[in-house]
C-alpha positions in Angstrom: -3.7 20.6 -8.0 -4.5 23.9 -9.1 -7.5 23.3 -11.0 -8.7 21.0 -8.6 -8.4 23.7 -6.0 -10.7 26.4 -8.3 -13.2 23.3 -8.4 -13.4 22.6 -5.0 -13.3 26.2 -3.7 -16.8 26.9 -5.5 -18.6 24.0 -3.9 -17.9 25.1 0.1 -17.6 21.5 1.3 -17.2 20.6 4.9 -14.6 17.9 5.2 -14.1 16.0 8.8 -10.6 15.3 10.2 -10.2 12.4 13.1 -6.6 13.3 14.0 -7.3 17.0 14.6 -4.4 16.7 17.2 -1.7 16.1 14.5 0.4 18.9 13.6 0.3 18.0 9.9 -3.1 18.0 10.0 -3.7 21.2 11.5 -1.6 22.8 9.5 -3.5 21.5 6.5 -6.8 22.6 7.8 -5.5 26.0 8.4 -4.3 26.5 4.7 -7.9 25.0 3.7 -9.4 27.4 5.8 -7.4 30.4 5.3 -7.6 29.8 1.1 -11.0 29.6 1.1 -11.3 25.9 0.0 -13.8 24.1 2.2 -14.7 24.0 5.7 -12.6 21.8 8.3 -14.3 19.9 11.0 -11.0 18.6 13.1 -11.6 16.5 16.1 -10.1 17.5 19.2 -9.2 20.2 21.2 -8.4 23.5 19.9 -4.5 24.6 19.9 -3.6 27.8 22.0 -4.3 29.8 19.0 -6.9 28.4 16.8 -6.9 28.9 13.2 -9.6 31.0 12.0 -12.1 29.2 10.1 -11.4 25.7 11.8 -13.8 24.3 14.0 -13.0 21.7 16.6 -15.0 18.9 18.2 -14.4 16.8 21.0 -16.7 13.4 19.9 -16.8 13.0 23.8 -18.8 16.0 24.5 -20.5 16.7 21.3 -24.2 17.1 21.5 -23.9 14.8 18.4 -22.9 12.1 20.6 -26.1 10.5 20.8 -27.5 10.8 17.7 -24.2 9.1 16.1 -24.6 6.1 18.4 -28.0 5.3 17.8 -27.3 6.1 13.8 -24.4 3.3 14.4 -26.2 1.2 16.5 -28.8 0.9 13.6 -26.2 0.2 10.8 -24.3 -2.7 13.3 -27.1 -4.1 14.9 -27.7 -6.8 12.9 -23.9 -8.0 13.3 -24.9 -8.1 17.0 -23.5 -4.6 17.8 -25.5 -3.7 21.6 -26.6 0.4 22.2 -23.7 0.2 24.8 -21.3 -1.0 22.5 -22.2 1.7 19.6 -21.7 4.7 22.2 -18.3 3.2 23.0 -17.1 3.1 19.3 -18.9 6.5 18.4 -16.9 8.6 20.9 -13.7 7.6 19.2 -12.7 10.2 16.5 -11.7 8.0 13.9 -15.6 6.8 13.9 -17.3 10.1 15.1 -15.4 11.5 11.9 -17.0 9.0 9.8 -20.4 8.7 11.4 -20.7 12.8 10.9 -20.5 12.0 6.8 -22.4 8.6 7.0 -25.2 11.2 9.0 -24.9 13.9 6.3 -23.2 16.7 8.6 -20.0 16.3 6.7 -19.1 15.6 3.0 -16.4 13.9 3.7 -13.4 12.7 5.6 -10.1 12.4 5.5 -8.3 10.3 8.0 -4.9 7.8 8.2 -2.2 10.4 9.0 -2.3 8.5 12.5 -4.4 5.4 12.0 -3.5 2.7 10.4 -5.2 1.9 6.8 -7.1 -1.1 8.0 -8.8 0.9 10.9 -9.4 3.9 8.8 -11.5 1.7 5.8 -12.9 0.2 8.9 -14.7 3.1 10.2 -15.7 4.4 6.7 -17.3 0.9 6.1 -19.1 0.5 9.2 -20.0 4.3 9.5 -21.0 5.1 5.8 -21.1 1.9 3.5 -20.2 0.9 0.2 -22.1 2.6 -2.8 -25.2 0.8 -3.7 -24.0 0.3 -7.3 -20.1 -0.9 -6.2 -19.4 -4.4 -5.6 -16.1 -3.3 -3.9 -14.0 -0.7 -2.2 -10.7 0.0 -3.4 -8.0 2.8 -3.7 -6.7 4.6 -6.9 -3.4 7.1 -6.6 -3.2 10.2 -8.6 0.4 10.5 -10.0 1.7 13.8 -11.5 4.7 12.8 -13.4 7.5 15.1 -14.8 7.2 13.9 -18.3 3.8 15.7 -19.2 3.6 13.5 -22.9 2.9 10.6 -20.3 -0.6 9.8 -19.5 -3.2 12.6 -19.4 -0.8 15.7 -19.7 1.2 14.2 -17.4 -1.2 12.6 -14.9 -1.9 9.1 -14.5 -4.1 6.8 -12.3 -2.8 3.7 -10.2 -4.7 1.3 -8.5 -5.3 -0.7 -6.1 -2.3 0.6 -3.9 -4.1 0.2 -0.8 -6.8 -1.9 -0.1 -7.2 -5.2 -1.8 -4.4 -7.5 -1.5 -4.8 -10.1 -4.3 -8.1 -9.3 -6.4 -10.2 -12.3 -7.9 -10.9 -11.6 -11.9 -13.7 -10.1 -10.7 -12.5 -7.9 -8.0 -10.0 -6.6 -10.7 -12.7 -5.9 -13.2 -14.5 -3.9 -10.3 -11.2 -2.2 -9.6 -11.0 -1.1 -13.2 -14.0 -0.1 -13.6 -13.9 2.2 -10.2 -10.7 3.5 -11.4 -11.5 4.4 -14.7 -14.6 6.8 -12.8 -11.8 8.1 -11.0 -9.9 9.1 -14.1 -13.1 11.1 -15.4 -13.8 12.7 -12.5 -10.1 13.4 -10.9 -8.0 14.1 -14.0 -10.8 15.3 -16.4 -9.8 12.5 -18.7 -11.2 9.6 -20.8 -9.7 6.7 -19.2 -7.5 4.2 -21.2 -7.3 1.5 -18.9 -4.3 -1.2 -18.8 -4.5 -4.1 -17.0 -1.0 -4.9 -15.8 1.3 -8.4 -15.2 4.5 -9.5 -16.3 3.2 -10.7 -19.4 2.2 -9.0 -22.7 -1.2 -10.7 -24.9 0.5 -14.0 -24.5 4.5 -13.4 -23.7 4.8 -15.0 -20.7 2.6 -17.7 -18.8 1.2 -18.4 -15.0 -1.7 -17.4 -12.8 -1.3 -13.7 -12.7 -1.6 -13.3 -16.8 -4.4 -16.1 -16.8 -6.3 -14.1 -14.0 -5.9 -10.9 -15.9 -6.8 -12.1 -19.3 -9.8 -13.2 -17.2 -10.6 -9.9 -15.8 -10.5 -8.5 -19.1 -13.2 -10.8 -20.8 -15.5 -10.0 -17.6 -15.1 -6.1 -18.4 -15.8 -6.3 -22.2 -18.9 -8.0 -21.0 -20.1 -5.9 -18.2 -18.2 -2.9 -19.4 -18.4 -2.7 -23.3 -17.9 0.9 -23.9 -14.7 1.8 -21.7 -11.4 1.9 -23.8 -9.6 -1.4 -21.4 -6.8 -3.8 -22.9 -4.2 -6.8 -21.1 -2.7 -8.1 -20.2 0.0 -5.6 -20.8 3.6 -5.3 -19.2 4.1 -1.7 -17.8 6.5 -0.5 -20.9 3.8 -1.6 -23.3 1.6 0.4 -21.4 2.9 3.6 -21.2 5.6 3.7 -24.0 4.4 4.1 -27.4 7.2 2.6 -29.2 7.2 -0.2 -27.0 3.5 -0.5 -27.0 3.3 -0.5 -30.8 6.1 -3.1 -31.2 4.6 -5.9 -28.5 0.2 -5.0 -28.6 0.5 -3.6 -32.2 -3.3 -2.8 -32.8 -4.1 -2.1 -29.1 -6.0 1.5 -28.3 -4.3 1.2 -25.4 -0.7 0.5 -25.1 1.6 3.2 -25.2 -1.0 5.8 -24.4 -2.6 4.6 -20.8 -3.5 6.8 -18.4 -4.9 5.0 -16.0 -3.0 1.4 -15.0 -4.4 -1.1 -13.0 -1.9 -3.9 -11.2 -2.6 -7.4 -10.7 -1.9 -7.5 -7.1 -1.6 -4.8 -3.7 2.0 -5.7 -3.5 2.7 -4.6 -7.1 0.8 -1.2 -7.0 2.4 0.1 -3.7 6.0 -1.0 -4.8 5.0 0.6 -8.2 3.7 3.8 -7.1 6.4 4.5 -4.5 9.3 3.9 -7.2 7.6 6.4 -9.5 7.3 8.7 -7.0 10.6 8.1 -5.1 12.7 7.4 -8.4 10.9 9.1 -11.0 10.2 12.1 -9.2 6.4 12.4 -9.3 4.2 13.6 -6.8 1.7 11.2 -5.5 -1.9 12.1 -4.9 -4.1 10.0 -2.5 -5.0 7.3 -2.3 -8.6 8.6 -3.0 -11.1 5.2 -1.8 -13.4 4.2 -4.1 -16.7 2.2 -3.7 -17.9 4.4 -1.0 -21.6 5.5 -0.5 -20.1 9.2 0.2 -16.4 9.8 0.6 -13.8 9.2 3.4 -10.5 9.0 2.2 -7.1 7.3 4.0 -3.8 8.7 4.2 -0.1 7.5 4.8 1.1 7.3 7.9 4.0 9.4 6.2 2.1 12.0 4.8 2.9 15.8 4.8 0.3 18.7 5.3 0.7 19.1 1.7 -0.5 15.8 0.8 -3.4 16.1 3.3 -4.2 19.6 1.8 -4.3 17.4 -1.5 -6.1 14.6 -0.2 -9.2 17.1 1.2 -9.2 19.1 -1.7 -10.1 15.8 -3.8 -12.4 14.7 -1.3 -14.3 17.8 -1.4 -14.8 17.0 -5.8 -15.5 12.9 -4.7 -18.5 14.2 -2.8 -20.0 16.1 -6.0 -20.2 12.8 -7.8 -22.2 10.6 -5.1 
């Protein structure tokens, strides 16, 4: 994280936090401000002794409320929302923070310490919207492993662990392209993308390996420059001897730093096992495909997790 922190410190970005009354958020924001990494804006009333450098905003009393309500109405009027409904939505801290980003008053937002992933992602989609070149919003975790011989100096990208439940072959290709870009931005590495399943090069049969094979064909047509291979089992993707044995000649097998899982279930289980049993640090999840960065936290997150996600959110804002 030290390299990411130094990069973020130079940018001086403003990040909005909708759950400002959560003690974990307050602790992370205080550290971010104290260390001069970014400018935190927390939704909610300030504590008795507010930390220096942290701004607090009460959405219901903010002078920007009418502006954000009008902004939200214009974004959602085609869906049938009324101006009165837009005003009510804009008062909600989760939406107010996302609207700050959508309107250009903040560079990114970090939520989900209290709110569910579904609510956090919905607020971002409605208030910020997808990137013009993105077909899908997905997520990525950066895993910092104990063994630095794996991935890129011990760093690996895992996707999609939080958003797309059962991606189609086309969606799997979209996730792979977005995650490869995240690898470049967040890990400062050229991606080696492995499309994972329970089969390696035809060793197993079924709907899932077929889906992965089709996704690979789509990727080779859409992004021929991308270093990607599949279908691969997890051991073939990350272990050099196994990769050489199971997928000889593959440029990815045994060298992957970017793992794309076939379903959300597999990805979510995979990252939690690597974190809890393998002693890895899971940094994220980070949303991919939005016009501006808005990231979702796990409700079991620590202040350290929030700090790390905020640092990366600041960096993501430079790539939009």
